[in-house]
VEXVO-564702 format. One record per residue: x, y, z of N, C-alpha, C, O in turn. Coordinates in steps of 0.1 Angstrom, whole numbers, padded with zeros to 4 digits, always signed. Layout:
// residues N
XYZXYZXYZXYZ
...
// end
This chain:
// residues 78
+0008-0012+0000+0000+0000+0000+0009+0012+0000+0019+0013+0007
+0005+0022-0008+0012+0034-0009+0009+0044+0002-0002+0044+0007
+0018+0052+0005+0016+0063+0015+0006+0073+0008+0007+0076-0003
-0003+0078+0016-0014+0086+0011-0008+0099+0005-0013+0105-0004
+0003+0104+0011+0010+0116+0005+0015+0114-0008+0014+0122-0017
+0021+0102-0010+0026+0099-0024+0015+0097-0034+0016+0102-0045
+0004+0091-0029-0008+0090-0038-0014+0104-0042-0017+0106-0053
-0014+0113-0032-0019+0126-0035-0011+0133-0045-0016+0140-0054
+0002+0131-0044+0011+0137-0054+0009+0131-0068+0009+0138-0078
+0007+0118-0068+0004+0111-0081-0009+0115-0087-0011+0114-0099
-0018+0120-0079-0031+0125-0084-0030+0139-0091-0039+0143-0098
-0019+0145-0089-0017+0158-0096-0013+0156-0110-0003+0150-0113
-0022+0160-0119-0020+0157-0133-0018+0170-0141-0018+0181-0136
-0018+0169-0154-0017+0181-0163-0030+0187-0166-0030+0198-0172
-0041+0181-0162-0054+0186-0164-0061+0188-0151-0062+0179-0142
-0066+0200-0148-0073+0203-0136-0084+0194-0133-0087+0190-0122
-0092+0191-0144-0103+0182-0142-0099+0168-0136-0106+0163-0128
-0088+0163-0141-0083+0150-0136-0079+0152-0121-0081+0143-0113
-0072+0163-0118-0068+0165-0104-0080+0165-0095-0080+0158-0084
-0091+0171-0099-0103+0172-0090-0109+0158-0089-0112+0154-0077
-0111+0151-0099-0117+0138-0099-0108+0128-0090-0114+0121-0081
-0096+0128-0093-0087+0118-0086-0085+0122-0071-0086+0113-0062
-0083+0134-0068-0082+0138-0054-0095+0136-0046-0094+0133-0034
-0106+0139-0052-0119+0137-0046-0120+0122-0042-0124+0119-0031
-0117+0113-0051-0118+0099-0048-0108+0095-0037-0112+0088-0028
-0096+0100-0038-0086+0097-0028-0090+0100-0014-0088+0093-0005
-0096+0112-0013-0100+0116+0000-0113+0109+0005-0114+0106+0017
-0122+0107-0004-0136+0103+0001-0137+0087+0001-0143+0082+0010
-0131+0081-0008-0133+0066-0010-0121+0057-0007-0123+0047-0001
-0109+0062-0011-0098+0053-0010-0095+0048+0004-0092+0036+0005
-0096+0056+0014-0092+0051+0028-0101+0039+0032-0096+0030+0040
-0113+0038+0028-0122+0026+0032-0122+0015+0021-0129+0005+0023
-0116+0017+0010-0117+0008-0001-0110-0005+0002-0100-0006+0010
-0115-0016-0004-0109-0029-0003-0096-0029-0010-0093-0021-0019
-0087-0039-0008-0074-0040-0014-0074-0040-0029-0066-0033-0035
-0084-0047-0035-0084-0048-0049-0088-0035-0055-0083-0031-0066
-0097-0027-0049-0101-0014-0054-0089-0004-0052-0086+0004-0061
-0082-0005-0041-0070+0004-0040-0059+0001-0050-0054+0010-0056
-0057-0012-0053-0047-0016-0063-0052-0011-0077-0043-0006-0084
-0064-0012-0080-0069-0007-0093-0067+0008-0094-0063+0013-0105
-0070+0015-0083-0068+0030-0084-0054+0033-0086-0050+0042-0094
-0045+0026-0079-0031+0029-0080-0026+0026-0094-0017+0033-0100
-0031+0015-0100-0028+0012-0114-0033+0023-0124-0027+0026-0134
-0045+0028-0121-0050+0039-0129-0041+0051-0129-0039+0058-0139
-0034+0054-0118-0025+0065-0117-0013+0063-0126-0006+0073-0128
-0010+0051-0130+0001+0049-0140-0003+0053-0154+0006+0054-0162
-0015+0054-0157-0020+0057-0171-0017+0072-0174-0017+0081-0165
-0014+0075-0187-0012+0088-0191-0025+0097-0191-0036+0091-0191
-0023+0110-0189-0035+0118-0188-0045+0117-0199-0057+0116-0197
-0041+0116-0212-0051+0114-0223-0060+0102-0221-0072+0102-0224
-0053+0091-0216-0061+0079-0214-0071+0080-0202-0082+0076-0203
-0066+0086-0192-0075+0089-0180-0087+0098-0184-0098+0095-0180
-0084+0108-0191-0095+0117-0196-0105+0109-0204-0117+0111-0202
-0100+0101-0213-0109+0093-0222-0117+0084-0213-0129+0082-0216
-0111+0078-0203-0119+0069-0194-0130+0076-0186-0141+0072-0186
-0126+0087-0180-0135+0094-0171-0146+0102-0179-0156+0104-0173
-0143+0106-0191-0153+0113-0199-0160+0105-0209-0167+0110-0218
-0159+0091-0207-0167+0082-0215-0163+0080-0229-0171+0074-0237
-0151+0084-0233-0147+0081-0247-0142+0067-0250-0142+0062-0261
-0137+0061-0239-0132+0047-0240-0137+0040-0227-0140+0046-0217
-0137+0027-0228-0140+0019-0216-0128+0011-0211-0120+0007-0219
-0127+0009-0198-0117+0001-0193-0118-0014-0197-0129-0019-0198
-0107-0020-0199-0108-0034-0204-0109-0044-0192-0113-0055-0194
-0106-0040-0180-0107-0049-0168-0119-0044-0159-0121-0032-0157
-0127-0054-0155-0139-0050-0147-0135-0042-0134-0142-0033-0131
-0125-0046-0127-0121-0039-0115-0117-0024-0118-0120-0015-0110
-0110-0022-0129-0107-0008-0133-0119-0001-0137-0121+0011-0133
-0128-0007-0144-0141-0001-0148-0149+0003-0136-0155+0014-0136
-0149-0005-0126-0156-0002-0114-0151+0011-0107-0158+0019-0102
-0138+0011-0106-0131+0023-0100-0134+0036-0108-0137+0046-0103
-0133+0034-0121-0135+0046-0130-0150+0051-0128-0152+0063-0127
-0159+0042-0127-0173+0046-0125-0175+0052-0111-0182+0062-0110
-0168+0047-0101-0169+0054-0088-0163+0068-0088-0169+0077-0082
-0152+0069-0095-0146+0083-0097-0155+0092-0104-0157+0103-0101
-0161+0087-0115-0169+0095-0124-0182+0100-0116-0186+0111-0118
-0187+0091-0108-0200+0094-0101-0198+0100-0087-0208+0104-0081
-0186+0101-0083-0183+0106-0069-0187+0096-0058-0188+0100-0047
-0189+0083-0062-0193+0073-0052-0183+0064-0050-0184+0055-0042
// end
């Protein structure tokens, strides 16, 4: 498990919209998330900004169900 400060830093992206979505999820959902969800979120942070934007704004779908679930939680704020 990553240190929350390191994850917060990794949430800082080149697009303000991504910053807001990722940081909101990190603060609201990540602390109580199960290990698989945490791992999926951390893997999402490895993706380049254009891919993240496409996922969050519905232009592409995640190929893995666990990633798709996290993307949906981030998109809906839940």
